[in-house]
C-alpha positions in Angstrom: 70.5 47.1 144.1 67.2 48.4 142.9 63.9 46.7 143.7 60.7 47.3 141.8 57.7 45.5 140.3 57.8 44.6 136.6 54.1 44.3 136.0 53.3 41.9 138.9 56.8 40.4 139.3 59.1 41.6 142.1 62.5 42.3 140.5 65.8 42.9 142.3 68.5 44.1 139.9 72.1 44.5 141.1 74.2 44.6 137.9 72.6 47.2 135.7 74.4 50.1 134.2 73.2 53.4 135.7 73.3 54.8 132.2 70.9 52.2 130.9 67.4 53.4 129.9 64.3 51.6 130.8 63.7 51.0 127.1 67.0 49.2 126.7 66.4 47.3 129.9 63.0 46.0 128.6 64.2 45.1 125.2 67.7 43.6 126.0 67.4 42.3 129.6 63.9 41.0 130.1 62.7 40.4 126.5 59.7 42.8 126.8 59.9 43.8 123.1 56.4 45.1 122.9 57.9 48.5 123.9 59.3 49.9 120.6 62.1 52.4 120.0 61.1 55.3 117.7 63.0 58.5 118.0 65.1 57.7 121.1 64.7 61.3 122.3 61.3 61.5 123.9 59.6 63.1 120.9 57.4 60.3 119.4 55.8 58.4 122.3 56.4 55.0 120.7 58.3 53.7 123.8 55.6 54.8 126.3 55.3 52.7 129.4 53.5 53.4 132.7 55.1 53.8 136.1 52.7 53.4 139.1 53.8 54.9 142.3 52.3 55.6 145.7 50.9 59.0 146.5 51.0 60.6 150.0 47.7 59.0 150.9 48.8 55.5 149.8 46.9 55.4 146.6 48.3 54.4 143.2 49.1 57.1 140.6 49.8 55.9 137.1 52.2 58.0 135.0 52.8 57.5 131.3 56.5 58.1 130.6 59.0 57.7 127.7 61.1 54.7 128.4 63.9 56.1 126.1 64.5 59.1 128.4 64.2 57.4 131.8 67.2 55.7 133.5 66.6 52.4 135.2 67.3 54.0 138.6 63.9 55.7 138.3 62.2 52.2 138.6 63.3 51.8 142.2 60.2 51.4 144.5 57.7 51.7 141.6 55.7 49.4 139.4 56.7 49.3 135.7 53.8 48.3 133.5 54.3 47.2 129.9 51.9 46.5 127.1 52.5 42.7 127.4 50.8 42.7 130.8 47.5 44.3 129.7 45.7 41.2 128.4 44.1 39.0 131.0 45.0 35.5 132.0 42.7 34.1 129.4 44.4 36.0 126.7 41.5 38.5 126.1 42.5 42.0 125.1 42.5 44.8 127.7 39.6 47.2 127.1 42.0 49.8 125.8 43.4 47.4 123.3 39.9 46.3 122.2 38.8 49.9 121.8 41.7 50.5 119.4 40.6 47.4 117.4 37.0 48.4 117.4 37.7 52.0 116.3 40.3 51.0 113.7 42.9 53.0 115.5 45.9 50.9 114.4 47.5 50.4 111.0 51.1 49.4 110.8 51.0 48.9 114.6 54.5 50.2 115.4 53.3 53.1 117.4 50.3 51.3 118.8 51.8 49.9 122.1 52.8 53.4 123.1 49.3 54.7 122.3 47.7 51.9 124.3 49.9 52.7 127.3 49.0 56.4 127.2 45.3 55.7 127.1 45.7 53.0 129.8 47.3 55.6 132.1 44.6 58.1 131.4 41.7 55.8 132.3 43.4 54.4 135.4 43.7 58.0 136.8 40.5 59.4 135.4 37.5 57.0 135.0 35.5 59.5 132.8 38.1 61.6 131.0 36.9 64.6 128.9 37.8 65.1 125.3 40.5 67.6 126.2 42.0 65.2 128.7 42.1 62.5 126.1 43.8 64.9 123.6 46.4 65.9 126.2 47.1 62.3 127.1 47.7 61.4 123.4 49.5 64.6 122.5 52.9 63.0 122.9 52.1 60.0 120.7 52.8 60.3 117.0 51.2 58.1 114.4 52.4 58.3 110.8 49.8 56.2 109.0 46.4 55.9 110.9 45.5 59.5 111.5 44.5 60.6 115.0 40.7 60.6 114.9 40.2 56.8 115.2 42.7 56.9 118.1 40.9 59.7 119.8 37.6 57.9 119.2 38.9 54.8 120.9 39.9 56.9 124.0 36.5 58.6 124.1 34.7 55.3 123.7 36.3 54.3 127.0 35.3 57.6 128.6 31.6 56.8 127.8 31.7 53.4 129.5 31.5 52.6 133.2 34.6 52.4 135.4 36.9 49.8 133.8 37.8 46.8 135.8 41.0 44.9 134.9 43.7 42.8 136.6 45.4 45.9 137.9 42.3 47.1 139.8 41.8 43.6 141.1 45.4 43.4 142.4 45.5 47.0 143.5 45.7 46.3 147.3 48.4 43.7 146.8 50.4 46.2 144.6 50.0 48.9 147.2 51.3 46.6 150.0 54.3 45.6 147.9 55.2 49.2 147.0 54.7 50.3 150.6 57.4 47.8 151.8 59.8 49.3 149.3 59.0 53.0 149.9 61.8 54.1 152.1 64.6 51.8 151.0 67.6 53.6 149.4 69.0 52.0 146.2 72.3 51.7 144.5 73.7 50.7 141.1 77.3 50.2 140.1 78.9 48.7 137.0 82.7 49.1 136.4 83.3 52.9 136.8 79.7 53.9 136.7 77.6 54.4 139.8 74.2 55.7 140.8 73.0 56.4 144.4 69.3 56.6 145.1 68.8 58.3 148.5 65.4 58.4 150.2 65.8 61.5 152.4 67.2 65.0 152.0 69.7 64.3 154.8 71.0 61.3 152.9 71.2 63.3 149.7 73.1 66.1 151.4 75.6 63.7 152.8 76.1 61.9 149.4 76.8 65.2 147.7 79.4 66.1 150.3 81.1 62.8 149.7 80.6 62.9 145.9 80.6 66.6 144.9 81.3 65.6 141.3 78.1 63.5 141.0 75.3 64.7 138.8 71.7 64.9 140.1 68.8 63.4 138.1 65.1 63.5 138.9 63.3 62.8 135.6 66.5 62.5 133.5 64.6 63.7 130.5 67.4 66.2 129.6 70.4 64.3 130.8 69.4 61.1 129.2 70.1 62.8 125.8 73.8 62.8 126.6 73.7 59.0 126.7 71.2 58.2 124.0 72.0 61.0 121.5 75.6 61.9 122.2 76.7 58.4 123.3 78.5 59.7 126.4 78.9 58.0 129.7 78.0 59.7 133.0 80.3 58.3 135.7 78.5 59.3 138.9 74.8 59.9 139.3 72.5 60.6 142.2 68.9 59.9 141.5 66.7 62.0 143.7 63.3 60.7 142.4 62.9 58.6 145.6 63.2 61.6 148.0 59.6 62.2 149.0 60.4 65.3 151.1 61.2 67.1 147.8 58.0 65.9 146.1 55.5 68.1 148.0 53.8 71.4 147.3 53.0 73.5 150.3 51.9 77.1 150.8 51.6 79.9 153.3 49.8 83.2 153.2 52.2 84.7 150.7 54.0 82.0 148.8 53.7 78.8 147.0 56.5 76.4 147.8 57.2 73.7 145.2 59.6 70.8 146.0 62.4 70.6 143.4 61.4 67.0 142.7 57.7 67.7 141.8 56.9 66.6 138.2 55.8 69.4 135.9 52.4 67.8 135.4 51.8 68.3 139.2 53.3 71.8 139.2 50.9 72.7 136.4 47.8 71.7 138.3 48.8 73.9 141.3 50.2 76.9 139.5 47.1 77.1 137.3 45.1 77.9 140.4 47.0 81.1 140.9 48.5 81.9 137.5 46.2 80.4 134.8 48.4 81.3 131.9 51.5 79.8 133.6 49.5 76.6 133.8 48.5 76.8 130.2 52.1 77.3 129.2 53.2 74.3 131.1 50.6 72.4 129.2 52.7 73.1 126.1 55.9 72.0 127.8 57.0 69.0 125.7 54.6 66.0 125.9 52.5 64.6 128.7 55.1 61.8 129.1 57.9 64.3 129.6 55.8 66.4 132.0 55.1 63.3 134.1 58.8 62.8 134.6 60.6 66.2 134.3 60.6 68.4 137.4 60.6 72.1 138.0 63.9 71.9 139.9 65.4 70.0 137.0 64.2 72.7 134.5 66.0 75.3 136.6 69.2 73.4 137.3 69.6 72.6 133.6 70.0 76.4 133.2 68.9 76.3 129.5 68.3 79.8 128.1 65.2 78.4 126.5 63.8 76.6 129.6 60.1 77.5 129.4 59.6 78.0 133.2 62.6 80.2 133.8 61.6 83.7 132.5 58.1 83.2 134.0 59.6 82.4 137.4 62.0 85.3 137.2 59.2 87.7 136.4 57.3 86.4 139.4 60.4 87.0 141.6 60.7 83.3 142.5 63.4 82.3 145.0 65.4 79.0 145.3 65.8 77.3 148.7 69.2 75.7 148.6 71.0 73.2 150.8 74.6 72.3 151.2 75.3 69.7 153.9 73.4 71.1 156.9 73.5 74.7 155.7 70.6 76.3 153.8 70.3 79.6 151.9 67.9 81.4 149.7 68.8 82.7 146.2 66.6 84.8 144.0 66.2 83.0 140.7 67.3 86.0 138.7 70.7 85.7 140.4 71.1 82.0 139.7 72.3 81.9 136.1 75.9 83.0 135.5 76.5 81.9 132.0 75.3 79.4 129.3 74.1 76.4 131.3 76.0 77.6 134.4 74.5 78.5 137.8 75.6 80.1 141.1 75.1 76.9 143.0 78.2 75.9 145.0 79.8 72.4 145.0 77.6 69.9 146.8 74.7 72.4 146.9 71.3 71.4 145.6 67.8 72.9 145.1 65.4 71.8 147.8 62.4 73.8 146.7 61.2 76.9 144.8 59.2 79.7 146.5 56.8 81.6 144.3 54.9 84.7 145.5 51.2 84.4 145.3 49.3 86.9 143.1 48.8 90.4 144.5 47.9 93.6 142.8 50.4 93.0 139.9 49.3 91.9 136.5 51.1 88.7 135.3 50.9 87.2 131.8 53.2 85.1 129.8 53.8 84.0 126.2 55.6 81.2 124.4 56.5 81.5 120.7 57.3 78.3 118.9 57.0 76.8 115.5 54.5 74.2 116.7 51.8 74.9 119.2 52.5 71.8 121.3 55.5 69.7 122.1 58.1 72.2 120.8 61.0 74.2 122.2 60.6 77.9 122.6 61.9 80.4 120.1 61.2 83.2 122.6 59.4 82.9 125.9 58.4 86.0 128.0 56.9 86.8 131.4 55.4 90.1 132.3 54.6 91.1 135.9 53.4 94.8 135.9 52.0 97.1 138.6 49.8 99.9 137.4 48.1 102.6 139.7 46.2 105.6 138.5 47.4 105.0 134.9 51.1 105.0 135.9 53.5 102.0 135.9 54.5 101.5 139.6 56.5 98.3 139.2 57.8 96.1 136.3 59.4 92.7 136.1 59.9 91.6 132.6 62.0 88.5 131.7 62.7 86.7 128.4 64.1 83.3 127.5 65.7 82.6 124.1 67.1 86.1 123.8 70.5 85.7 125.5 72.8 82.9 126.8 70.8 83.0 130.0 67.1 83.8 130.8 67.1 87.3 132.3 65.2 90.5 133.0 64.9 93.3 130.5 66.4 96.0 132.7 66.3 98.9 130.3 62.8 98.1 129.2 61.7 98.0 132.9 63.4 101.4 133.7 61.7 103.0 130.7 58.3 101.8 132.0 58.7 102.7 135.7 57.0 106.0 136.7 55.7 106.5 133.1 52.1 106.6 131.9 50.7 103.3 130.8 50.0 104.4 127.2 51.1 103.7 123.7 53.9 106.2 123.7 55.5 104.6 126.7 55.2 101.1 125.4 56.7 102.1 122.0 59.7 103.5 123.9 60.0 100.4 126.0 59.9 98.2 122.9 62.9 100.1 121.5 64.7 99.8 124.9 64.7 96.0 124.5 67.5 96.5 121.9 69.7 97.6 124.8 68.8 94.6 126.8 69.4 91.8 124.4 71.6 90.9 121.4 70.0 87.6 120.3 71.6 85.0 118.1 70.4 83.5 114.9 70.0 79.7 114.8 67.8 77.1 113.2 64.8 78.2 115.2 64.8 81.9 114.3 67.0 84.8 113.2 68.2 87.4 115.6 66.0 90.0 113.8 62.9 87.8 114.2 63.6 87.3 117.9 64.0 91.1 118.5 60.8 91.8 116.6 58.8 89.1 118.5 60.2 90.2 121.9 58.9 93.7 121.2 55.6 92.6 119.8 54.9 90.4 122.8 55.2 93.5 125.0 52.9 95.4 122.7 50.4 92.6 122.8 50.4 92.6 126.6 49.7 96.3 126.5 46.8 96.0 123.9 45.2 93.2 126.0 45.4 95.4 129.1 43.9 98.4 127.3 41.0 96.3 126.0 40.5 94.9 129.5 40.7 91.4 128.2 43.6 89.2 129.1 43.8 86.4 126.6 45.2 83.6 128.8 45.9 81.3 125.8 49.6 81.0 125.1 50.3 81.9 121.5 52.5 80.3 118.8 53.9 82.0 115.8 55.2 80.2 112.7 
């Protein structure tokens, strides 16, 4: 059984398919058809809803998510807010809805419910959002007919007003009390041969994986949901770890930042940006705000995609995985994790508890993402450079690329060419040629092999030019 709040109604669901998305639940089970289906793959934002959950200090955090990429198990212990609930008891429009009307931000109206929910989430978390925050909040919502300026104007008109009071702020303490009572309760769903366990502790998770080593872990489900919604497959056994609070923390010591595997990328971005600004900027281009609110760093690693944006960056930074299997733990350098296309060195029943990332030292770190669109697009090539230079000589080099092979990996020949050599144009040109010994990229619909080889080399040269000029451009670049 899963228990959650649907707007203000306490729901207990026992007979839902673990493969059901929140979108299908809303439209087919509870007749909340205000939430529309657009792309069905998390790309358009039409199905945006808001999940409210408790933070560590018992405050409500509102996250806009794509209902089409979230399985119903993610609702357990949270509040699901839909567009139907925004108007008040007298039928008056919510301030967000009224702002869209006043600014002429809706035309055909199909995408409008999702836009409303994105702006609603923004103003609930940030009473006076900036223009950039409004743009980011809306970046995952596509509109075919209105144009984006009236929509942005509506969001900014709310930013200029005083703190908005609505029924959700009036009922906030009641909502917190209800969610607090659900916080540590495990959940379970089972229909026919399909099952999903929802543990609340790492101990319970470790035990479940020992009993069900074939089960697949989901946190945000933004990648795995595609197997159901796009490929029409069934996933027999799932374990949803989104309720495991121990894996949703970010801690640090003198040397390392330790990010729980279950921390959403939007939270990872805020912390990483403090130490590695360009890493934070790159995560700002990872899919949409709705996806970043649900997808996790651990999930991006475990998926083992060769074009996972975070992977070459983490490899370049010498990140390490903290793994657990039953009561046994071990540490595995990330660069040793990937053994083949979407394959990892994790053993049966083993899972990622957290990711350890060294804090900045004397090395110079920078990263680049090349994609056809600046935002909300998959990498063609992604690169991370972590270089040590002393007295004009390269003393250490960790260079990693994604999109250049079946796994994200280091450029070993390129690194060896740099080590002990002068940091000058001649050395860099030789290192650029050495990349041909490191990678034999494929051609696909994103780019040809020739293009990838040229871009990989050019990114190294750009890094060198920026260093020579003494100006690190922390903006992540796109190339068409």
